[in-house]
C-alpha positions as CSV (number, residue, x, y, z in Angstrom):
1,M,-10.7,2.2,-12.1
2,E,-10.5,-0.7,-9.5
3,F,-10.6,-0.7,-5.6
4,G,-8.4,-1.9,-2.6
5,I,-8.0,-1.9,1.0
6,F,-4.8,-1.1,3.0
7,V,-3.8,-2.6,6.1
8,Q,-0.9,-1.9,8.6
9,G,-1.4,-3.0,11.9
10,Y,-1.9,0.2,13.6
11,V,-2.6,-0.4,17.3
12,G,-2.5,3.6,18.2
13,R,-3.8,3.9,21.9
14,R,-5.6,1.0,22.1
15,A,-2.5,-0.5,24.3
16,E,-3.0,1.8,27.1
17,T,-6.7,0.2,28.1
18,D,-6.4,-3.0,26.1
19,P,-3.7,-5.6,27.2
20,L,-4.3,-7.7,23.9
21,A,-4.9,-4.3,21.6
22,E,-2.1,-5.9,19.1
23,H,-3.5,-9.4,18.7
24,R,-7.1,-7.7,18.4
25,V,-5.8,-5.3,15.8
26,L,-4.0,-8.1,13.5
27,M,-7.1,-10.3,13.7
28,E,-9.6,-7.7,12.9
29,E,-7.7,-6.5,10.0
30,A,-7.5,-9.7,8.8
31,E,-11.6,-9.9,8.6
32,Y,-11.4,-6.4,7.0
33,V,-9.4,-8.3,4.1
34,I,-11.8,-11.4,4.0
35,L,-14.8,-9.4,3.9
36,A,-13.1,-6.9,1.6
37,D,-12.6,-10.2,-0.7
38,R,-16.7,-11.1,-0.5
39,S,-17.8,-7.3,-1.3
40,G,-15.8,-6.9,-4.7
41,F,-12.7,-5.0,-3.6
42,K,-9.9,-6.3,-6.0
43,Y,-6.9,-5.5,-3.9
44,A,-5.3,-5.5,-0.3
45,W,-2.6,-4.4,0.5
46,A,-0.3,-5.1,3.7
47,S,2.6,-3.3,4.9
48,E,6.3,-4.0,6.0
49,H,7.5,-1.8,9.1
50,H,9.8,-2.0,11.8
51,F,10.1,-0.7,15.1
52,L,7.0,2.0,14.5
53,E,5.2,1.8,17.9
54,Q,1.6,2.3,17.6
55,Y,1.5,3.4,13.9
56,S,2.2,0.2,12.1
57,H,3.0,-3.5,14.0
58,L,2.8,-5.5,10.9
59,S,6.4,-6.1,10.6
60,A,6.1,-9.8,9.4
61,N,3.6,-9.4,6.5
62,D,4.5,-12.3,4.2
63,V,3.0,-14.4,7.3
64,F,0.0,-12.3,7.2
65,L,-0.3,-12.6,3.2
66,G,0.0,-16.5,3.6
67,Y,-2.7,-16.8,6.3
68,L,-5.0,-14.3,3.9
69,A,-4.0,-16.2,0.7
70,H,-6.1,-19.4,2.1
71,A,-8.8,-17.2,4.0
72,T,-9.8,-15.6,0.6
73,D,-10.8,-16.5,-2.8
74,R,-10.6,-14.0,-5.4
75,I,-9.2,-10.7,-3.8
76,H,-5.6,-9.8,-5.1
77,L,-3.1,-10.2,-2.3
78,G,-0.1,-7.4,-2.5
79,S,3.1,-6.9,-0.4
80,G,2.9,-3.2,0.5
81,I,5.8,-3.5,0.7
82,F,8.1,-6.2,0.7
83,N,11.8,-4.8,1.4
84,P,14.2,-6.2,-0.3
85,L,17.0,-3.8,0.9
86,A,20.0,-6.6,1.5
87,P,20.4,-5.3,5.4
88,V,16.6,-5.5,5.8
89,N,15.8,-9.0,3.8
90,H,18.1,-10.9,1.4
91,P,16.8,-10.2,-2.3
92,V,16.7,-13.9,-2.9
93,K,14.5,-14.4,0.2
94,V,12.3,-11.9,-0.9
95,A,12.3,-13.6,-4.5
96,E,10.9,-17.1,-2.4
97,K,8.7,-15.3,-0.6
98,V,7.1,-13.6,-3.3
99,A,7.1,-16.8,-5.5
100,M,5.7,-19.0,-2.7
101,L,3.0,-16.5,-2.2
102,D,2.0,-16.6,-5.7
103,H,1.7,-20.1,-5.4
104,L,-0.8,-20.3,-2.3
105,S,-2.7,-17.8,-3.6
106,E,-2.9,-19.6,-7.4
107,G,-1.6,-16.1,-9.3
108,R,-3.3,-13.4,-7.2
109,F,-0.1,-11.9,-5.5
110,E,1.3,-8.6,-6.3
111,F,5.0,-7.9,-5.7
112,G,4.9,-4.2,-4.1
113,S,8.5,-3.0,-3.2
114,G,10.0,0.3,-1.2
115,R,12.8,1.5,0.5
116,G,11.4,2.1,4.0
117,A,9.4,4.5,6.0
118,G,12.0,7.0,7.5
119,S,15.3,7.6,9.6
120,H,13.9,5.5,12.7
121,E,13.4,2.2,10.6
122,I,16.0,3.0,8.1
123,L,18.6,3.5,10.8
124,G,17.7,0.0,12.4
125,F,19.3,-1.7,9.9
126,L,21.9,0.9,8.6
127,P,23.3,2.3,11.5
128,G,25.3,5.1,10.7
129,V,23.8,6.1,7.6
130,T,23.6,10.2,7.3
131,D,21.8,10.4,3.9
132,M,18.5,8.6,3.7
133,N,18.9,8.5,-0.1
134,R,21.4,5.9,0.4
135,T,18.6,2.9,0.3
136,K,17.5,4.5,-3.5
137,E,20.9,3.1,-4.2
138,I,20.7,-0.3,-2.7
139,W,17.0,-0.7,-4.2
140,E,18.1,0.3,-7.8
141,E,20.8,-2.4,-7.8
142,T,18.5,-4.9,-6.6
143,I,15.2,-4.3,-8.5
144,A,15.9,-5.9,-11.8
145,E,17.2,-8.7,-10.6
146,F,14.0,-10.5,-9.4
147,P,12.9,-11.3,-12.8
148,K,15.9,-13.2,-13.6
149,M,15.7,-15.3,-10.1
150,W,12.3,-16.0,-11.0
151,L,12.5,-16.7,-14.9
152,Q,15.8,-18.3,-15.5
153,D,16.5,-21.9,-14.8
154,E,19.4,-20.8,-13.0
155,Y,20.2,-17.5,-11.8
156,P,23.7,-16.6,-12.7
157,G,24.7,-14.8,-9.7
158,F,25.2,-11.3,-8.7
159,R,28.2,-9.5,-7.5
160,G,27.2,-5.6,-6.8
161,K,28.4,-3.1,-4.0
162,H,25.5,-4.1,-1.4
163,W,25.2,-7.9,-2.1
164,S,26.4,-10.9,-3.7
165,L,25.4,-14.3,-4.4
166,P,26.6,-17.2,-6.6
167,P,25.1,-19.2,-9.2
168,R,22.0,-20.7,-8.1
169,K,18.7,-22.3,-8.6
170,I,16.2,-19.9,-7.0
171,L,13.1,-22.2,-5.9
172,P,10.4,-21.9,-6.0
173,K,9.6,-20.4,-9.3
174,P,6.4,-18.7,-9.5
175,Y,3.1,-19.8,-10.2
176,G,2.1,-19.7,-14.4
177,K,4.5,-18.5,-17.1
178,S,5.8,-15.4,-16.0
179,H,6.0,-13.7,-12.6
180,P,3.6,-11.4,-10.2
181,A,3.2,-7.5,-11.1
182,M,6.2,-5.3,-9.7
183,W,4.8,-2.3,-8.0
184,Y,6.8,0.5,-6.2
185,A,6.1,2.4,-3.1
186,A,6.3,6.2,-4.7
187,G,5.7,9.1,-1.6
188,S,7.4,12.0,-3.9
189,P,6.4,12.9,-7.7
190,S,9.6,12.1,-9.2
191,S,9.2,8.4,-7.8
192,Y,6.1,8.3,-9.9
193,A,7.7,9.3,-13.1
194,M,11.0,6.6,-11.8
195,A,8.6,4.1,-11.5
196,G,6.6,4.2,-14.8
197,S,10.2,4.5,-16.5
198,K,10.9,1.0,-15.1
199,G,7.5,-0.7,-16.1
200,L,6.6,-0.8,-12.6
201,G,3.3,-0.1,-11.3
202,V,2.6,2.7,-8.2
203,L,2.1,2.6,-4.9
204,G,0.6,6.2,-3.9
205,F,1.1,6.0,-0.1
206,S,1.5,10.0,0.2
207,V,-1.2,11.4,-1.6
208,Q,-2.5,14.7,-1.9
209,R,-5.9,16.3,-2.9
210,V,-7.3,15.3,-6.3
211,S,-6.5,18.1,-8.0
212,D,-2.7,18.6,-6.6
213,M,-1.9,14.8,-7.9
214,E,-3.7,15.2,-12.0
215,W,-0.5,16.2,-13.1
216,V,1.5,13.4,-11.2
217,L,-0.4,11.0,-12.8
218,D,-0.2,12.3,-15.9
219,S,3.8,12.3,-15.7
220,Y,3.5,8.5,-14.8
221,K,1.3,7.7,-17.7
222,S,4.0,9.7,-19.9
223,A,7.1,7.8,-18.6
224,I,5.4,4.3,-18.7
225,G,4.4,4.8,-22.5
226,R,8.4,4.8,-23.1
227,A,9.0,2.2,-20.4
228,R,12.2,-0.1,-20.3
229,P,10.8,-2.6,-17.9
230,V,13.0,-4.2,-15.3
231,G,10.3,-7.1,-15.6
232,G,8.8,-9.7,-17.9
233,F,5.7,-6.8,-18.9
234,V,4.8,-3.3,-18.1
235,N,2.7,-2.8,-15.0
236,D,0.6,0.2,-16.5
237,N,-1.2,1.2,-13.0
238,V,-1.4,3.8,-10.3
239,M,-3.1,2.9,-7.1
240,V,-3.6,5.9,-4.9
241,T,-4.4,5.8,-0.9
242,T,-6.8,7.6,0.9
243,T,-8.9,7.4,4.0
244,A,-12.6,6.6,3.8
245,V,-15.5,6.5,5.8
246,C,-19.1,5.2,4.7
247,A,-22.1,5.3,6.6
248,E,-25.9,5.1,6.1
249,T,-26.2,9.1,6.4
250,H,-23.8,11.7,6.0
251,E,-24.2,12.9,9.4
252,R,-23.4,9.4,10.6
253,A,-20.4,9.2,8.2
254,V,-19.0,12.7,9.6
255,A,-19.5,11.7,13.5
256,I,-17.5,8.7,12.9
257,A,-14.8,10.3,11.2
258,A,-14.6,13.0,13.8
259,A,-14.6,10.7,16.5
260,G,-12.1,8.8,15.1
261,E,-8.9,10.1,16.6
262,L,-7.2,10.8,12.6
263,N,-5.1,13.3,14.6
264,H,-3.3,10.8,16.3
265,L,-2.9,8.7,13.0
266,Q,-1.5,12.1,11.6
267,S,0.8,12.9,14.2
268,L,2.3,9.3,14.1
269,L,2.9,9.1,10.4
270,F,5.4,12.9,10.5
271,R,6.5,11.1,13.6
272,Y,7.8,8.2,11.5
273,H,7.9,9.2,7.9
274,D,10.3,12.3,8.7
275,T,11.6,12.1,5.0
276,F,8.2,13.6,4.3
277,P,8.1,17.1,3.9
278,R,6.5,18.4,7.2
279,P,3.1,21.1,6.2
280,D,2.9,23.7,8.4
281,G,1.0,23.7,11.6
282,I,2.3,20.0,12.2
283,P,3.9,19.8,15.5
284,E,6.6,17.9,16.3
285,W,5.9,14.4,18.4
286,P,5.1,13.8,21.2
287,E,2.7,17.0,20.4
288,L,-0.3,15.7,18.5
289,V,-2.1,17.6,15.6
290,P,-5.4,19.1,17.3
291,G,-8.5,16.7,17.4
292,Y,-10.8,16.8,14.3
293,T,-14.2,18.5,15.1
294,A,-17.1,17.6,12.4
295,E,-16.3,21.3,11.1
296,I,-12.7,19.9,10.3
297,V,-14.0,16.9,8.6
298,E,-16.5,18.6,6.6
299,L,-13.2,20.6,5.6
300,L,-11.2,17.6,4.4
301,I,-14.3,16.7,2.3
302,A,-14.5,19.6,0.9
303,E,-10.9,20.1,-0.1
304,E,-10.8,16.6,-1.4
305,L,-8.4,15.0,1.4
306,L,-10.9,12.8,2.9
307,I,-13.5,10.4,1.5
308,C,-16.7,10.3,3.8
309,G,-20.2,10.5,3.4
310,D,-23.2,8.4,2.7
311,P,-22.9,5.8,-0.1
312,D,-23.9,8.2,-3.2
313,E,-21.6,10.8,-2.0
314,V,-18.9,8.8,-1.5
315,L,-19.6,7.0,-5.1
316,Q,-19.2,10.9,-6.6
317,Q,-16.1,11.4,-4.2
318,C,-14.4,8.2,-6.1
319,K,-15.2,9.2,-9.4
320,R,-13.2,12.2,-9.2
321,W,-10.0,10.0,-8.5
322,E,-10.9,8.2,-11.6
323,Q,-11.4,11.0,-13.6
324,A,-8.2,12.2,-12.2
325,G,-6.7,9.2,-14.0
326,A,-6.1,6.6,-11.2
327,D,-6.1,2.9,-11.9
328,Q,-7.0,2.2,-8.5
329,L,-8.3,3.7,-5.2
330,S,-7.1,1.9,-2.2
331,F,-8.6,2.7,1.1
332,G,-6.8,3.0,4.3
333,L,-9.3,2.2,6.6
334,P,-9.3,4.6,9.4
335,A,-7.3,3.7,12.6
336,G,-9.2,4.5,15.9
337,I,-12.5,3.6,14.4
338,P,-14.7,0.9,15.7
339,Y,-14.5,-2.3,14.4
340,E,-18.0,-2.9,13.5
341,D,-17.9,0.7,11.5
342,T,-14.9,-0.1,10.0
343,L,-16.7,-3.4,8.3
344,N,-20.1,-0.9,7.6
345,T,-17.7,0.7,5.4
346,I,-16.2,-2.3,3.3
347,R,-19.7,-3.5,3.1
348,L,-21.3,-0.2,2.0
349,I,-18.9,0.7,-0.5
350,G,-19.1,-3.0,-2.1
351,E,-22.7,-2.7,-2.4
352,H,-23.1,0.5,-3.7
353,V,-19.9,2.2,-5.1
354,I,-17.3,-0.6,-6.7
355,P,-20.2,-2.0,-9.2
356,Q,-20.8,1.5,-10.2
357,I,-17.2,2.0,-11.0
358,D,-15.4,-1.6,-11.6
359,T,-16.3,-3.0,-14.6
360,D,-14.4,-6.1,-14.7
361,P,-15.7,-7.8,-11.8
362,I,-14.0,-11.3,-12.8
363,H,-10.8,-9.9,-12.0
364,R,-8.6,-11.9,-14.1
365,T,-5.3,-10.2,-13.7
366,T,-3.6,-6.9,-13.1
367,R,-3.5,-4.3,-15.9
368,F,0.1,-4.9,-18.3
369,R,1.3,-4.8,-21.4
370,Q,3.7,-7.3,-23.3
371,A,7.3,-5.7,-23.1
């Protein structure tokens, strides 16, 4: 199993007391990726969101990733996601950005795509839409066109329901002989199997406890074994995200997590991701999920909903995901936790956890088999 981090420009409540909060958050998250590069992590994923105040201010993630391509040496840089829906980003522009980042990173770029966070974001670009599944139709129409744009000398053009283009040469072409690995952001179990059937890796951004995810991972592996890939190869790879806090002692890690305002992050998650099922007990915004105590943090650890503890404990918690079949474990670094404590989490995981699990430290390429 390999490791990654996930950043999204979470500002939270910091702007209430710091007029430079937005700037500081973006620069701090860039530093997290740079340290992860030095600490043996293979992946760094950067979100694309629009209009999601406090929750995510990382809207121009192509710019952010371009900066990181120069600031890092070995870590794979991924769009988590680029939104290829024509009303949001014209597909040709997305293809150009992917190829350009592939060159700037010299083959370290990973292309993750998806359909947007929820109605607040989607309706900003598709006003009047009443069925959020409309975005699936646009994505389905588009996703198989990207390899054609990258691999054919002249793209023959496209005329679809939602966008069209006459024959054109799409430039630049990707770095190397093929194209970056393709991924899909999955928020429901059925999306895992759909991605597998198309030969796409999965970015699992809505993840439950380990035991509840094992059958979902199995369904993906079954589907990808029969894949008809939309790209030049099958990207047999499941990334799952979870929150991680690692400190020198268990007590210190729990104290950091309890003071990290994770309840505010969770409240914003269900404010904006309104297409996710809302669990019992999650109040409507602006009412917040109750604050986390040390006892609640301990319960989340026991229920396998939070990775938290000293390095030995975190190692064992990560091994549970490896046993469940995850190919990559990516840490959404807890928003609200101080900068130095977050850096320490990255350092400790890099020193004590990754070497015990990731047996391919060279990180030559993403897993794939030829189609």
